[in-house]
N, CA, C, O and the ligand as a Tripos MOL2 file, in Angstrom:
@<TRIPOS>MOLECULE
protein
  293   291    74     0     0
PROTEIN
NO_CHARGES

@<TRIPOS>ATOM
      1 N          91.2190  116.6650   82.2090 N.3       1 MET1
      2 CA         91.4410  115.1870   82.0870 C.3       1 MET1
      3 C          92.7240  114.7200   82.8080 C.2       1 MET1
      4 O          92.7440  113.7800   83.6040 O.2       1 MET1
      5 N          93.7810  115.4540   82.4600 N.am      2 TRP2
      6 CA         95.1650  115.0320   83.0480 C.3       2 TRP2
      7 C          95.1460  115.1940   84.5380 C.2       2 TRP2
      8 O          95.8790  114.4910   85.2330 O.2       2 TRP2
      9 N          94.3230  116.1090   85.0740 N.am      3 MET3
     10 CA         94.2820  116.4160   86.5600 C.3       3 MET3
     11 C          93.7220  115.0270   87.2330 C.2       3 MET3
     12 O          94.2000  114.5940   88.2810 O.2       3 MET3
     13 N          92.7860  114.4510   86.6080 N.am      4 ARG4
     14 CA         92.3140  113.2940   87.0300 C.3       4 ARG4
     15 C          93.3430  112.1260   87.0800 C.2       4 ARG4
     16 O          93.4610  111.3420   88.0220 O.2       4 ARG4
     17 N          94.0090  112.1230   86.0280 N.am      5 GLN5
     18 CA         95.0510  110.9720   85.9520 C.3       5 GLN5
     19 C          96.0950  111.2310   86.9740 C.2       5 GLN5
     20 O          96.6210  110.3030   87.5870 O.2       5 GLN5
     21 N          96.3920  112.4270   87.1610 N.am      6 VAL6
     22 CA         97.3690  112.7660   88.2730 C.3       6 VAL6
     23 C          96.9150  112.3290   89.5940 C.2       6 VAL6
     24 O          97.6460  111.7340   90.3850 O.2       6 VAL6
     25 N          95.5470  112.6740   89.8430 N.am      7 LYS7
     26 CA         94.9400  112.3550   91.0790 C.3       7 LYS7
     27 C          94.9400  110.7370   91.2960 C.2       7 LYS7
     28 O          95.1800  110.2510   92.4010 O.2       7 LYS7
     29 N          94.6600  109.9720   90.1840 N.am      8 ASN8
     30 CA         94.5910  108.5760   90.3780 C.3       8 ASN8
     31 C          95.9330  108.1230   90.6940 C.2       8 ASN8
     32 O          96.0500  107.2260   91.5290 O.2       8 ASN8
     33 N          97.0320  108.6520   90.1050 N.am      9 THR9
     34 CA         98.3340  108.2050   90.2070 C.3       9 THR9
     35 C          98.7750  108.4580   91.7390 C.2       9 THR9
     36 O          99.3930  107.6100   92.3830 O.2       9 THR9
     37 N          98.3890  109.7250   92.2590 N.am     10 ILE10
     38 CA         98.6680  109.8610   93.6700 C.3      10 ILE10
     39 C          98.0310  108.9430   94.6320 C.2      10 ILE10
     40 O          98.6370  108.4920   95.6040 O.2      10 ILE10
     41 N          96.6940  108.6460   94.3300 N.am     11 SER11
     42 CA         95.9620  107.7910   95.1950 C.3      11 SER11
     43 C          96.4560  106.4530   95.0840 C.2      11 SER11
     44 O          96.4050  105.7590   96.0990 O.2      11 SER11
     45 N          96.9490  105.9420   93.9760 N.am     12 GLU12
     46 CA         97.6000  104.6830   93.7600 C.3      12 GLU12
     47 C          98.9070  104.6160   94.5600 C.2      12 GLU12
     48 O          99.2310  103.5770   95.1350 O.2      12 GLU12
     49 N          99.6480  105.7150   94.5940 N.am     13 ALA13
     50 CA        100.9120  105.7820   95.2260 C.3      13 ALA13
     51 C         100.7020  105.7000   96.7780 C.2      13 ALA13
     52 O         101.4580  105.1040   97.5450 O.2      13 ALA13
     53 N          99.6800  106.3150   97.0950 N.am     14 LEU14
     54 CA         99.3200  106.3810   98.6830 C.3      14 LEU14
     55 C          98.7880  105.0190   99.1250 C.2      14 LEU14
     56 O          98.9100  104.6500  100.2930 O.2      14 LEU14
     57 N          98.1630  104.2300   98.1340 N.am     15 ALA15
     58 CA         97.5050  102.9710   98.5760 C.3      15 ALA15
     59 C          98.5310  101.8870   98.3960 C.2      15 ALA15
     60 O          98.2510  100.9280   97.6770 O.2      15 ALA15
     61 N          99.6220  101.9620   98.9550 N.am     16 GLN16
     62 CA        100.5150  100.7570   98.8910 C.3      16 GLN16
     63 C          99.8410   99.6240   99.7320 C.2      16 GLN16
     64 O          99.3220   99.7560  100.8410 O.2      16 GLN16
     65 N          99.9460   98.5250   99.0130 N.am     17 PRO17
     66 CA         99.3770   97.2940   99.6580 C.3      17 PRO17
     67 C         100.2330   96.6930  100.8130 C.2      17 PRO17
     68 O         100.6160   95.5240  100.8540 O.2      17 PRO17
     69 N         100.4700   97.6100  101.7050 N.am     18 SER18
     70 CA        101.3130   97.0670  102.7670 C.3      18 SER18
     71 C         100.6560   96.6690  104.0110 C.2      18 SER18
     72 O         101.2820   96.0760  104.8900 O.2      18 SER18
     73 N          99.3380   96.9900  104.1270 N.am     19 GLN19
     74 CA         98.4380   96.5560  105.2000 C.3      19 GLN19
     75 C          97.3300   95.9150  104.7450 C.2      19 GLN19
     76 O          96.7380   96.3620  103.7630 O.2      19 GLN19
     77 N          96.9060   94.8030  105.3850 N.am     20 CYS20
     78 CA         95.7090   94.0030  104.9840 C.3      20 CYS20
     79 C          94.5070   94.7270  105.3410 C.2      20 CYS20
     80 O          94.3320   95.2090  106.4600 O.2      20 CYS20
     81 N          93.6190   94.8060  104.3160 N.am     21 CYS21
     82 CA         92.4080   95.4670  104.4700 C.3      21 CYS21
     83 C          91.3530   94.7340  105.3200 C.2      21 CYS21
     84 O          90.3220   95.2990  105.6830 O.2      21 CYS21
     85 N          91.6260   93.5460  105.6030 N.am     22 PHE22
     86 CA         90.6240   92.6940  106.3810 C.3      22 PHE22
     87 C          91.1290   92.6400  107.8020 C.2      22 PHE22
     88 O          90.3290   92.8540  108.7130 O.2      22 PHE22
     89 N          92.3830   92.3730  108.0610 N.am     23 CYS23
     90 CA         92.8320   92.1220  109.4870 C.3      23 CYS23
     91 C          93.6270   93.2840  110.0030 C.2      23 CYS23
     92 O          93.8700   93.3690  111.2070 O.2      23 CYS23
     93 N          94.0480   94.1980  109.1280 N.am     24 GLY24
     94 CA         94.8500   95.3880  109.5060 C.3      24 GLY24
     95 C          96.2590   95.2020  109.8140 C.2      24 GLY24
     96 O          96.9650   96.1260  110.2190 O.2      24 GLY24
     97 N          96.7150   93.9030  109.6070 N.am     25 GLU25
     98 CA         98.1180   93.6660  109.9190 C.3      25 GLU25
     99 C          98.9370   93.8420  108.6340 C.2      25 GLU25
    100 O          98.4320   93.6460  107.5280 O.2      25 GLU25
    101 N         100.3000   94.2430  108.8150 N.am     26 PRO26
    102 CA        101.1970   94.3550  107.7230 C.3      26 PRO26
    103 C         101.1850   93.1940  106.8050 C.2      26 PRO26
    104 O         100.9530   92.0870  107.2900 O.2      26 PRO26
    105 N         101.4140   93.3170  105.4980 N.am     27 ILE27
    106 CA        101.6540   92.1910  104.6410 C.3      27 ILE27
    107 C         103.1910   92.2010  104.2250 C.2      27 ILE27
    108 O         103.6930   92.9440  103.3810 O.2      27 ILE27
    109 N         103.8360   91.2370  104.9790 N.am     28 LYS28
    110 CA        105.3550   91.1920  104.8670 C.3      28 LYS28
    111 C         105.8400   90.1420  104.0190 C.2      28 LYS28
    112 O         106.4380   90.4050  102.9760 O.2      28 LYS28
    113 N         105.5950   88.8440  104.4410 N.am     29 ASP29
    114 CA        106.3590   87.7200  104.0630 C.3      29 ASP29
    115 C         105.5150   87.0390  102.8960 C.2      29 ASP29
    116 O         105.7090   85.8490  102.6470 O.2      29 ASP29
    117 N         104.6480   87.7250  102.2290 N.am     30 GLU30
    118 CA        103.8900   87.0360  101.1410 C.3      30 GLU30
    119 C         103.5620   88.0940  100.0970 C.2      30 GLU30
    120 O         103.7050   89.2970  100.3160 O.2      30 GLU30
    121 N         103.1540   87.6300   99.0470 N.am     31 THR31
    122 CA        102.6810   88.5360   97.8840 C.3      31 THR31
    123 C         101.3120   89.0930   98.2370 C.2      31 THR31
    124 O         100.3530   88.3350   98.3830 O.2      31 THR31
    125 N         101.2170   90.3420   98.3670 N.am     32 PRO32
    126 CA         99.8220   90.9050   98.7000 C.3      32 PRO32
    127 C          98.8870   90.6430   97.5150 C.2      32 PRO32
    128 O          99.2740   90.6790   96.3480 O.2      32 PRO32
    129 N          97.6980   90.3920   97.8710 N.am     33 VAL33
    130 CA         96.5470   90.1350   96.8530 C.3      33 VAL33
    131 C          95.9310   91.6370   96.7050 C.2      33 VAL33
    132 O          95.4420   92.2280   97.6680 O.2      33 VAL33
    133 N          96.0020   92.1400   95.5120 N.am     34 LEU34
    134 CA         95.7150   93.5470   95.2850 C.3      34 LEU34
    135 C          94.1410   93.4710   94.8820 C.2      34 LEU34
    136 O          93.7660   92.8150   93.9100 O.2      34 LEU34
    137 N          93.2210   94.2310   95.7490 N.am     35 ILE35
    138 CA         91.9180   94.2700   95.2680 C.3      35 ILE35
    139 C          91.6380   95.7590   94.6700 C.2      35 ILE35
    140 O          91.8850   96.7720   95.3250 O.2      35 ILE35
    141 N          91.1610   95.7780   93.5160 N.am     36 THR36
    142 CA         90.8820   97.0710   92.8920 C.3      36 THR36
    143 C          89.4550   97.2480   92.7320 C.2      36 THR36
    144 O          88.8040   96.4420   92.0670 O.2      36 THR36
    145 N          88.9150   98.2650   93.3050 N.am     37 LEU37
    146 CA         87.4480   98.6610   93.0660 C.3      37 LEU37
    147 C          87.2390   99.5370   91.9890 C.2      37 LEU37
    148 O          87.9030  100.5690   91.9030 O.2      37 LEU37
    149 N          86.3340   99.2190   91.1110 N.am     38 ASP38
    150 CA         85.9930  100.1380   90.0390 C.3      38 ASP38
    151 C          84.8390  100.9760   90.5210 C.2      38 ASP38
    152 O          83.7480  100.4300   90.6890 O.2      38 ASP38
    153 N          85.0050  102.3410   90.7720 N.am     39 LEU39
    154 CA         84.0650  103.1630   91.3910 C.3      39 LEU39
    155 C          83.3040  103.9190   90.3660 C.2      39 LEU39
    156 O          82.5390  104.8240   90.6960 O.2      39 LEU39
    157 N          83.5120  103.5400   89.0190 N.am     40 GLY40
    158 CA         82.8520  104.2540   87.9650 C.3      40 GLY40
    159 C          83.5230  105.5600   87.6980 C.2      40 GLY40
    160 O          84.3950  105.9680   88.4650 O.2      40 GLY40
    161 N          83.1260  106.2860   86.5640 N.am     41 ASP41
    162 CA         83.6780  107.4550   86.1620 C.3      41 ASP41
    163 C          85.2660  107.5450   86.1420 C.2      41 ASP41
    164 O          85.8870  108.5910   86.3290 O.2      41 ASP41
    165 N          85.8160  106.3500   85.8980 N.am     42 ASN42
    166 CA         87.2790  106.2530   85.7390 C.3      42 ASN42
    167 C          88.0030  106.3440   87.2100 C.2      42 ASN42
    168 O          89.2080  106.5890   87.2820 O.2      42 ASN42
    169 N          87.2630  106.1500   88.2830 N.am     43 GLN43
    170 CA         87.7890  106.2000   89.4620 C.3      43 GLN43
    171 C          87.9250  104.7770   90.1540 C.2      43 GLN43
    172 O          87.0000  103.9670   90.2090 O.2      43 GLN43
    173 N          89.2050  104.5740   90.6800 N.am     44 THR44
    174 CA         89.4600  103.2210   91.1740 C.3      44 THR44
    175 C          90.0170  103.4220   92.5970 C.2      44 THR44
    176 O          90.5800  104.4620   92.9370 O.2      44 THR44
    177 N          89.8280  102.3750   93.3970 N.am     45 GLN45
    178 CA         90.5230  102.2860   94.6880 C.3      45 GLN45
    179 C          91.0710  101.0160   94.9050 C.2      45 GLN45
    180 O          90.4050   99.9910   94.7580 O.2      45 GLN45
    181 N          92.2940  101.0240   95.2600 N.am     46 SER46
    182 CA         93.0820   99.6570   95.4220 C.3      46 SER46
    183 C          93.3990   99.4010   96.8470 C.2      46 SER46
    184 O          93.6680  100.3210   97.6190 O.2      46 SER46
    185 N          93.3690   98.1490   97.2010 N.am     47 MET47
    186 CA         93.7230   97.7660   98.6530 C.3      47 MET47
    187 C          94.4700   96.4950   98.6440 C.2      47 MET47
    188 O          94.2830   95.6890   97.7330 O.2      47 MET47
    189 N          95.2810   96.2680   99.5740 N.am     48 GLY48
    190 CA         95.8290   94.9810   99.6560 C.3      48 GLY48
    191 C          95.3230   94.0570  100.6740 C.2      48 GLY48
    192 O          94.7320   94.5340  101.6420 O.2      48 GLY48
    193 N          95.4860   92.7850  100.5700 N.am     49 THR49
    194 CA         95.0730   91.8330  101.5840 C.3      49 THR49
    195 C          95.9820   90.6630  101.6060 C.2      49 THR49
    196 O          96.7090   90.4030  100.6470 O.2      49 THR49
    197 N          95.9480   89.9380  102.7130 N.am     50 HIS50
    198 CA         96.7060   88.6420  102.8030 C.3      50 HIS50
    199 C          95.7840   87.6850  101.8690 C.2      50 HIS50
    200 O          94.5620   87.8310  101.8610 O.2      50 HIS50
    201 N          96.3980   86.7530  101.1270 N.am     51 GLY51
    202 CA         95.6800   85.8130  100.4490 C.3      51 GLY51
    203 C          94.6880   85.0150  101.3850 C.2      51 GLY51
    204 O          93.5340   84.7680  101.0330 O.2      51 GLY51
    205 N          95.1630   84.6700  102.4770 N.am     52 LEU52
    206 CA         94.4150   83.8120  103.3990 C.3      52 LEU52
    207 C          93.1860   84.5730  103.8810 C.2      52 LEU52
    208 O          92.1000   83.9980  103.9480 O.2      52 LEU52
    209 N          93.3410   85.9260  104.2370 N.am     53 CYS53
    210 CA         92.2510   86.6660  104.7190 C.3      53 CYS53
    211 C          91.2760   86.8140  103.7720 C.2      53 CYS53
    212 O          90.1080   86.7840  104.1610 O.2      53 CYS53
    213 N          91.5250   86.9780  102.5290 N.am     54 LEU54
    214 CA         90.5490   86.9630  101.4380 C.3      54 LEU54
    215 C          89.8750   85.7070  101.3010 C.2      54 LEU54
    216 O          88.6620   85.6780  101.0950 O.2      54 LEU54
    217 N          90.6100   84.5980  101.4050 N.am     55 GLN55
    218 CA         90.1390   83.3220  101.0860 C.3      55 GLN55
    219 C          89.0520   82.9410  102.2790 C.2      55 GLN55
    220 O          88.0220   82.3190  102.0190 O.2      55 GLN55
    221 N          89.3600   83.3390  103.4830 N.am     56 GLU56
    222 CA         88.5710   83.0180  104.5980 C.3      56 GLU56
    223 C          87.1420   83.7270  104.4360 C.2      56 GLU56
    224 O          86.0980   83.2570  104.8870 O.2      56 GLU56
    225 N          87.2480   84.8660  103.7590 N.am     57 ARG57
    226 CA         85.8860   85.6520  103.6380 C.3      57 ARG57
    227 C          85.1390   85.3020  102.4250 C.2      57 ARG57
    228 O          83.9470   85.5930  102.3250 O.2      57 ARG57
    229 N          85.7710   84.7010  101.5120 N.am     58 LEU58
    230 CA         85.0330   84.2600  100.2110 C.3      58 LEU58
    231 C          84.1660   83.1210  100.4640 C.2      58 LEU58
    232 O          84.5710   82.2220  101.2010 O.2      58 LEU58
    233 N          83.0560   83.0670   99.9480 N.am     59 HIS59
    234 CA         82.1370   81.8870   99.9690 C.3      59 HIS59
    235 C          82.9720   80.7570   99.3270 C.2      59 HIS59
    236 O          83.7290   80.9680   98.3780 O.2      59 HIS59
    237 N          82.8060   79.6340   99.8550 N.am     60 PRO60
    238 CA         83.5810   78.4380   99.3340 C.3      60 PRO60
    239 C          83.3060   78.0090   97.9340 C.2      60 PRO60
    240 O          84.0320   77.1890   97.3730 O.2      60 PRO60
    241 N          82.2060   78.5820   97.3260 N.am     61 SER61
    242 CA         81.9180   78.2160   96.0070 C.3      61 SER61
    243 C          82.6790   79.2260   94.9650 C.2      61 SER61
    244 O          82.6800   79.0240   93.7510 O.2      61 SER61
    245 N          83.2700   80.2440   95.5380 N.am     62 ILE62
    246 CA         84.0550   81.1260   94.6670 C.3      62 ILE62
    247 C          85.4420   80.7160   94.5340 C.2      62 ILE62
    248 O          86.1510   80.6030   95.5340 O.2      62 ILE62
    249 N          85.8890   80.4800   93.3260 N.am     63 PRO63
    250 CA         87.2590   79.9180   93.0790 C.3      63 PRO63
    251 C          88.2470   81.0770   93.3900 C.2      63 PRO63
    252 O          88.0760   82.2060   92.9280 O.2      63 PRO63
    253 N          89.2480   80.7550   94.1650 N.am     64 PHE64
    254 CA         90.3670   81.6370   94.4010 C.3      64 PHE64
    255 C          91.6720   80.9560   94.5660 C.2      64 PHE64
    256 O          91.7620   79.9640   95.2900 O.2      64 PHE64
    257 N          92.7160   81.4560   93.9090 N.am     65 VAL65
    258 CA         94.0520   81.0620   94.0860 C.3      65 VAL65
    259 C          94.9710   82.0560   94.5610 C.2      65 VAL65
    260 O          95.2120   83.0100   93.8220 O.2      65 VAL65
    261 N          95.5510   81.9690   95.7490 N.am     66 ALA66
    262 CA         96.4350   82.9610   96.3330 C.3      66 ALA66
    263 C          97.6210   83.1100   95.4200 C.2      66 ALA66
    264 O          98.0230   82.1260   94.8000 O.2      66 ALA66
    265 N          98.2140   84.2960   95.2970 N.am     67 PRO67
    266 CA         99.3610   84.5250   94.4800 C.3      67 PRO67
    267 C         100.5590   83.4840   94.7160 C.2      67 PRO67
    268 O         101.2340   83.0240   93.7960 O.2      67 PRO67
    269 N         100.7320   83.1760   96.0680 N.am     68 ASP68
    270 CA        101.9190   82.2500   96.3670 C.3      68 ASP68
    271 C         101.6950   80.8400   95.8880 C.2      68 ASP68
    272 O         102.6220   80.0370   95.7830 O.2      68 ASP68
    273 N         100.3090   80.5320   95.5710 N.am     69 GLU69
    274 CA        100.0820   79.1930   95.0670 C.3      69 GLU69
    275 C         100.1650   79.1450   93.5720 C.2      69 GLU69
    276 O         100.2460   78.0300   93.0560 O.2      69 GLU69
    277 N         100.1560   80.2830   92.7580 N.am     70 VAL70
    278 CA        100.1890   80.2960   91.3860 C.3      70 VAL70
    279 C         101.5340   79.8820   90.9080 C.2      70 VAL70
    280 O         102.5190   80.4340   91.3980 O.2      70 VAL70
    281 N         101.6700   78.9740   90.0100 N.am     71 GLY71
    282 CA        102.9360   78.4310   89.5090 C.3      71 GLY71
    283 C         103.8380   77.7630   90.4050 C.2      71 GLY71
    284 O         105.0390   77.6440   90.1650 O.2      71 GLY71
    285 N         103.2280   77.2950   91.5110 N.am     72 SER72
    286 CA        104.1950   76.6500   92.5370 C.3      72 SER72
    287 C         104.0580   75.1350   92.3110 C.2      72 SER72
    288 O         104.4240   74.3440   93.1810 O.2      72 SER72
    289 N         103.5670   74.7590   91.2230 N.am     73 ASP73
    290 CA        103.3920   73.2130   91.0340 C.3      73 ASP73
    291 C         104.6380   72.6300   90.2230 C.2      73 ASP73
    292 O         104.6990   71.4280   89.9650 O.2      73 ASP73
    293 ZN         95.1660   89.8980  106.7530 Zn       74 ZN74
@<TRIPOS>BOND
     1     1     2 1
     2     2     3 1
     3     3     4 2
     4     3     5 am
     5     5     6 1
     6     6     7 1
     7     7     8 2
     8     7     9 am
     9     9    10 1
    10    10    11 1
    11    11    12 2
    12    11    13 am
    13    13    14 1
    14    14    15 1
    15    15    16 2
    16    15    17 am
    17    17    18 1
    18    18    19 1
    19    19    20 2
    20    19    21 am
    21    21    22 1
    22    22    23 1
    23    23    24 2
    24    23    25 am
    25    25    26 1
    26    26    27 1
    27    27    28 2
    28    27    29 am
    29    29    30 1
    30    30    31 1
    31    31    32 2
    32    31    33 am
    33    33    34 1
    34    34    35 1
    35    35    36 2
    36    35    37 am
    37    37    38 1
    38    38    39 1
    39    39    40 2
    40    39    41 am
    41    41    42 1
    42    42    43 1
    43    43    44 2
    44    43    45 am
    45    45    46 1
    46    46    47 1
    47    47    48 2
    48    47    49 am
    49    49    50 1
    50    50    51 1
    51    51    52 2
    52    51    53 am
    53    53    54 1
    54    54    55 1
    55    55    56 2
    56    55    57 am
    57    57    58 1
    58    58    59 1
    59    59    60 2
    60    59    61 am
    61    61    62 1
    62    62    63 1
    63    63    64 2
    64    63    65 am
    65    65    66 1
    66    66    67 1
    67    67    68 2
    68    67    69 am
    69    69    70 1
    70    70    71 1
    71    71    72 2
    72    71    73 am
    73    73    74 1
    74    74    75 1
    75    75    76 2
    76    75    77 am
    77    77    78 1
    78    78    79 1
    79    79    80 2
    80    79    81 am
    81    81    82 1
    82    82    83 1
    83    83    84 2
    84    83    85 am
    85    85    86 1
    86    86    87 1
    87    87    88 2
    88    87    89 am
    89    89    90 1
    90    90    91 1
    91    91    92 2
    92    91    93 am
    93    93    94 1
    94    94    95 1
    95    95    96 2
    96    95    97 am
    97    97    98 1
    98    98    99 1
    99    99   100 2
   100    99   101 am
   101   101   102 1
   102   102   103 1
   103   103   104 2
   104   103   105 am
   105   105   106 1
   106   106   107 1
   107   107   108 2
   108   107   109 am
   109   109   110 1
   110   110   111 1
   111   111   112 2
   112   111   113 am
   113   113   114 1
   114   114   115 1
   115   115   116 2
   116   115   117 am
   117   117   118 1
   118   118   119 1
   119   119   120 2
   120   119   121 am
   121   121   122 1
   122   122   123 1
   123   123   124 2
   124   123   125 am
   125   125   126 1
   126   126   127 1
   127   127   128 2
   128   127   129 am
   129   129   130 1
   130   130   131 1
   131   131   132 2
   132   131   133 am
   133   133   134 1
   134   134   135 1
   135   135   136 2
   136   135   137 am
   137   137   138 1
   138   138   139 1
   139   139   140 2
   140   139   141 am
   141   141   142 1
   142   142   143 1
   143   143   144 2
   144   143   145 am
   145   145   146 1
   146   146   147 1
   147   147   148 2
   148   147   149 am
   149   149   150 1
   150   150   151 1
   151   151   152 2
   152   151   153 am
   153   153   154 1
   154   154   155 1
   155   155   156 2
   156   155   157 am
   157   157   158 1
   158   158   159 1
   159   159   160 2
   160   159   161 am
   161   161   162 1
   162   162   163 1
   163   163   164 2
   164   163   165 am
   165   165   166 1
   166   166   167 1
   167   167   168 2
   168   167   169 am
   169   169   170 1
   170   170   171 1
   171   171   172 2
   172   171   173 am
   173   173   174 1
   174   174   175 1
   175   175   176 2
   176   175   177 am
   177   177   178 1
   178   178   179 1
   179   179   180 2
   180   179   181 am
   181   181   182 1
   182   182   183 1
   183   183   184 2
   184   183   185 am
   185   185   186 1
   186   186   187 1
   187   187   188 2
   188   187   189 am
   189   189   190 1
   190   190   191 1
   191   191   192 2
   192   191   193 am
   193   193   194 1
   194   194   195 1
   195   195   196 2
   196   195   197 am
   197   197   198 1
   198   198   199 1
   199   199   200 2
   200   199   201 am
   201   201   202 1
   202   202   203 1
   203   203   204 2
   204   203   205 am
   205   205   206 1
   206   206   207 1
   207   207   208 2
   208   207   209 am
   209   209   210 1
   210   210   211 1
   211   211   212 2
   212   211   213 am
   213   213   214 1
   214   214   215 1
   215   215   216 2
   216   215   217 am
   217   217   218 1
   218   218   219 1
   219   219   220 2
   220   219   221 am
   221   221   222 1
   222   222   223 1
   223   223   224 2
   224   223   225 am
   225   225   226 1
   226   226   227 1
   227   227   228 2
   228   227   229 am
   229   229   230 1
   230   230   231 1
   231   231   232 2
   232   231   233 am
   233   233   234 1
   234   234   235 1
   235   235   236 2
   236   235   237 am
   237   237   238 1
   238   238   239 1
   239   239   240 2
   240   239   241 am
   241   241   242 1
   242   242   243 1
   243   243   244 2
   244   243   245 am
   245   245   246 1
   246   246   247 1
   247   247   248 2
   248   247   249 am
   249   249   250 1
   250   250   251 1
   251   251   252 2
   252   251   253 am
   253   253   254 1
   254   254   255 1
   255   255   256 2
   256   255   257 am
   257   257   258 1
   258   258   259 1
   259   259   260 2
   260   259   261 am
   261   261   262 1
   262   262   263 1
   263   263   264 2
   264   263   265 am
   265   265   266 1
   266   266   267 1
   267   267   268 2
   268   267   269 am
   269   269   270 1
   270   270   271 1
   271   271   272 2
   272   271   273 am
   273   273   274 1
   274   274   275 1
   275   275   276 2
   276   275   277 am
   277   277   278 1
   278   278   279 1
   279   279   280 2
   280   279   281 am
   281   281   282 1
   282   282   283 1
   283   283   284 2
   284   283   285 am
   285   285   286 1
   286   286   287 1
   287   287   288 2
   288   287   289 am
   289   289   290 1
   290   290   291 1
   291   291   292 2
@<TRIPOS>SUBSTRUCTURE
     1 MET1         2 RESIDUE 1 A MET
     2 TRP2         6 RESIDUE 1 A TRP
     3 MET3        10 RESIDUE 1 A MET
     4 ARG4        14 RESIDUE 1 A ARG
     5 GLN5        18 RESIDUE 1 A GLN
     6 VAL6        22 RESIDUE 1 A VAL
     7 LYS7        26 RESIDUE 1 A LYS
     8 ASN8        30 RESIDUE 1 A ASN
     9 THR9        34 RESIDUE 1 A THR
    10 ILE10       38 RESIDUE 1 A ILE
    11 SER11       42 RESIDUE 1 A SER
    12 GLU12       46 RESIDUE 1 A GLU
    13 ALA13       50 RESIDUE 1 A ALA
    14 LEU14       54 RESIDUE 1 A LEU
    15 ALA15       58 RESIDUE 1 A ALA
    16 GLN16       62 RESIDUE 1 A GLN
    17 PRO17       66 RESIDUE 1 A PRO
    18 SER18       70 RESIDUE 1 A SER
    19 GLN19       74 RESIDUE 1 A GLN
    20 CYS20       78 RESIDUE 1 A CYS
    21 CYS21       82 RESIDUE 1 A CYS
    22 PHE22       86 RESIDUE 1 A PHE
    23 CYS23       90 RESIDUE 1 A CYS
    24 GLY24       94 RESIDUE 1 A GLY
    25 GLU25       98 RESIDUE 1 A GLU
    26 PRO26      102 RESIDUE 1 A PRO
    27 ILE27      106 RESIDUE 1 A ILE
    28 LYS28      110 RESIDUE 1 A LYS
    29 ASP29      114 RESIDUE 1 A ASP
    30 GLU30      118 RESIDUE 1 A GLU
    31 THR31      122 RESIDUE 1 A THR
    32 PRO32      126 RESIDUE 1 A PRO
    33 VAL33      130 RESIDUE 1 A VAL
    34 LEU34      134 RESIDUE 1 A LEU
    35 ILE35      138 RESIDUE 1 A ILE
    36 THR36      142 RESIDUE 1 A THR
    37 LEU37      146 RESIDUE 1 A LEU
    38 ASP38      150 RESIDUE 1 A ASP
    39 LEU39      154 RESIDUE 1 A LEU
    40 GLY40      158 RESIDUE 1 A GLY
    41 ASP41      162 RESIDUE 1 A ASP
    42 ASN42      166 RESIDUE 1 A ASN
    43 GLN43      170 RESIDUE 1 A GLN
    44 THR44      174 RESIDUE 1 A THR
    45 GLN45      178 RESIDUE 1 A GLN
    46 SER46      182 RESIDUE 1 A SER
    47 MET47      186 RESIDUE 1 A MET
    48 GLY48      190 RESIDUE 1 A GLY
    49 THR49      194 RESIDUE 1 A THR
    50 HIS50      198 RESIDUE 1 A HIS
    51 GLY51      202 RESIDUE 1 A GLY
    52 LEU52      206 RESIDUE 1 A LEU
    53 CYS53      210 RESIDUE 1 A CYS
    54 LEU54      214 RESIDUE 1 A LEU
    55 GLN55      218 RESIDUE 1 A GLN
    56 GLU56      222 RESIDUE 1 A GLU
    57 ARG57      226 RESIDUE 1 A ARG
    58 LEU58      230 RESIDUE 1 A LEU
    59 HIS59      234 RESIDUE 1 A HIS
    60 PRO60      238 RESIDUE 1 A PRO
    61 SER61      242 RESIDUE 1 A SER
    62 ILE62      246 RESIDUE 1 A ILE
    63 PRO63      250 RESIDUE 1 A PRO
    64 PHE64      254 RESIDUE 1 A PHE
    65 VAL65      258 RESIDUE 1 A VAL
    66 ALA66      262 RESIDUE 1 A ALA
    67 PRO67      266 RESIDUE 1 A PRO
    68 ASP68      270 RESIDUE 1 A ASP
    69 GLU69      274 RESIDUE 1 A GLU
    70 VAL70      278 RESIDUE 1 A VAL
    71 GLY71      282 RESIDUE 1 A GLY
    72 SER72      286 RESIDUE 1 A SER
    73 ASP73      290 RESIDUE 1 A ASP
    74 ZN74       293 GROUP 0 **** ****
C-alpha cells in the first residue's frame, strides 16, 4: 500500500502544472488550472492548463470560473 502512495507522490511531483495540456505553452503569469483525473483504483493523474484554454474547449453551457476571476470582485 505504501508503495502505491510513494508512486502517487512521485507522479504528482513530476506533473508540475507548468505546461498547458491543451496548447502546450508554459503557464507563467497566471494561476494554473489543475485538472485531476480519477483513473480508479486510487490512481490519479494531474495536469495543468491555462484558464482560457480550458474555457475555450468547454461547452458554453458548462459553468467555469478561472482562478484569476475568483474573489476578484
Ligand atoms: Zn494553454
